[in-house]
C-alpha positions as semicolon CSV with decimal commas, in nm:
position;residue;x (nm);y (nm);z (nm)
1;M;4,191;-4,995;-0,269
2;R;3,961;-5,104;-0,563
3;L;3,674;-5,130;-0,303
4;L;3,735;-4,762;-0,178
5;L;3,727;-4,653;-0,545
6;V;3,399;-4,834;-0,617
7;F;3,255;-4,703;-0,301
8;C;3,357;-4,332;-0,378
9;S;3,206;-4,362;-0,728
10;F;2,886;-4,499;-0,587
11;L;2,873;-4,215;-0,335
12;L;2,929;-3,967;-0,614
13;S;2,675;-4,095;-0,838
14;F;2,435;-4,117;-0,550
15;S;2,480;-3,767;-0,439
16;L;2,445;-3,644;-0,804
17;L;2,096;-3,839;-0,838
18;A;1,983;-3,709;-0,489
19;Q;2,017;-3,346;-0,561
20;A;1,689;-3,158;-0,608
21;P;1,620;-3,020;-0,948
22;S;1,728;-2,666;-0,968
23;V;1,456;-2,386;-0,982
24;S;1,416;-2,234;-1,331
25;P;1,527;-1,880;-1,368
26;E;1,188;-1,764;-1,458
27;L;1,050;-1,907;-1,140
28;K;1,323;-1,745;-0,939
29;N;1,178;-1,403;-1,054
30;A;0,811;-1,496;-1,034
31;S;0,610;-1,306;-0,793
32;L;0,432;-1,480;-0,494
33;Q;0,120;-1,484;-0,674
34;E;0,264;-1,666;-0,985
35;R;0,444;-1,918;-0,747
36;Y;0,133;-1,983;-0,576
37;S;-0,055;-2,043;-0,891
38;L;0,208;-2,269;-1,016
39;M;0,212;-2,458;-0,705
40;K;-0,153;-2,499;-0,717
41;S;-0,160;-2,601;-1,078
42;T;0,117;-2,856;-1,051
43;S;-0,009;-3,037;-0,736
44;Q;-0,229;-3,327;-0,750
45;T;-0,601;-3,333;-0,699
46;F;-0,782;-3,577;-0,462
47;Q;-1,162;-3,532;-0,489
48;D;-1,211;-3,157;-0,419
49;Y;-0,854;-3,120;-0,236
50;K;-0,520;-3,039;-0,382
51;V;-0,232;-3,241;-0,259
52;I;0,074;-3,032;-0,223
53;K;0,432;-3,197;-0,127
54;E;0,538;-3,071;0,203
55;T;0,888;-2,979;0,069
56;W;0,734;-2,777;-0,195
57;L;0,514;-2,602;0,073
58;D;0,812;-2,536;0,302
59;K;1,022;-2,378;0,037
60;E;0,737;-2,153;-0,058
61;W;0,672;-2,064;0,301
62;K;1,041;-1,967;0,340
63;I;1,024;-1,756;0,024
64;M;0,715;-1,589;0,147
65;I;0,843;-1,504;0,496
66;D;1,169;-1,364;0,314
67;S;0,948;-1,152;0,090
68;V;0,748;-1,021;0,396
69;R;1,081;-0,941;0,581
70;S;1,229;-0,756;0,284
71;G;0,912;-0,555;0,257
72;R;0,911;-0,480;0,612
73;A;1,293;-0,368;0,583
74;R;1,211;-0,161;0,305
75;L;0,911;-0,006;0,471
76;R;1,144;0,072;0,774
77;D;1,407;0,220;0,548
78;A;1,145;0,433;0,368
79;K;1,008;0,558;0,705
80;A;1,353;0,653;0,816
81;E;1,422;0,847;0,499
82;G;1,098;1,028;0,549
83;A;1,167;1,119;0,882
84;K;1,521;1,233;0,805
85;L;1,364;1,438;0,503
86;E;1,112;1,590;0,746
87;S;1,398;1,705;1,000
88;E;1,582;1,855;0,731
89;L;1,259;2,031;0,594
90;L;1,201;2,163;0,958
91;A;1,573;2,275;0,975
92;T;1,546;2,457;0,642
93;Q;1,220;2,613;0,736
94;L;1,383;2,757;1,056
95;T;1,689;2,891;0,871
96;L;1,452;3,061;0,631
97;K;1,265;3,238;0,888
98;Q;1,573;3,348;1,070
99;R;1,717;3,483;0,727
100;E;1,376;3,656;0,667
101;A;1,377;3,812;1,016
102;S;1,745;3,920;0,967
103;M;1,649;4,080;0,613
104;A;1,342;4,261;0,770
105;A;1,589;4,386;1,044
106;T;1,835;4,517;0,782
107;E;1,560;4,670;0,560
108;H;1,430;4,849;0,853
109;A;1,784;4,972;0,957
110;A;1,844;5,072;0,587
111;S;1,523;5,265;0,555
112;H;1,504;5,447;0,911
113;I;1,726;5,681;1,079
114;D;1,755;5,636;1,447
115;F;1,818;5,962;1,642
116;M;1,830;5,977;2,017
117;G;1,610;5,666;2,041
118;I;1,330;5,792;1,803
119;D;1,290;5,637;1,462
120;F;1,252;5,868;1,155
């Protein structure tokens, strides 16, 4: 029993130490350019080359892909909204033309007298 307790405490302490440090709140809200600059400045230098940890690079790649996907989704939504507004505009223009034609016919009927098929 005591061995199980020691083993569980060892696992707990190891899992707490093995966790990656959390990302600071200002880094979560940083733009891709700011994240790139931070990654570049914190990486090590070997001669003229920057040495970037692969895990850091993978995380940045995932964030970049998520940003591109969300941008594409916003673009798709904006295009759909634009198409919807354009169809509403065309429908409104058609309704306006119909009303203008109806008003012209009503105005013509009010200002003219029709007697035996002849307009006066």
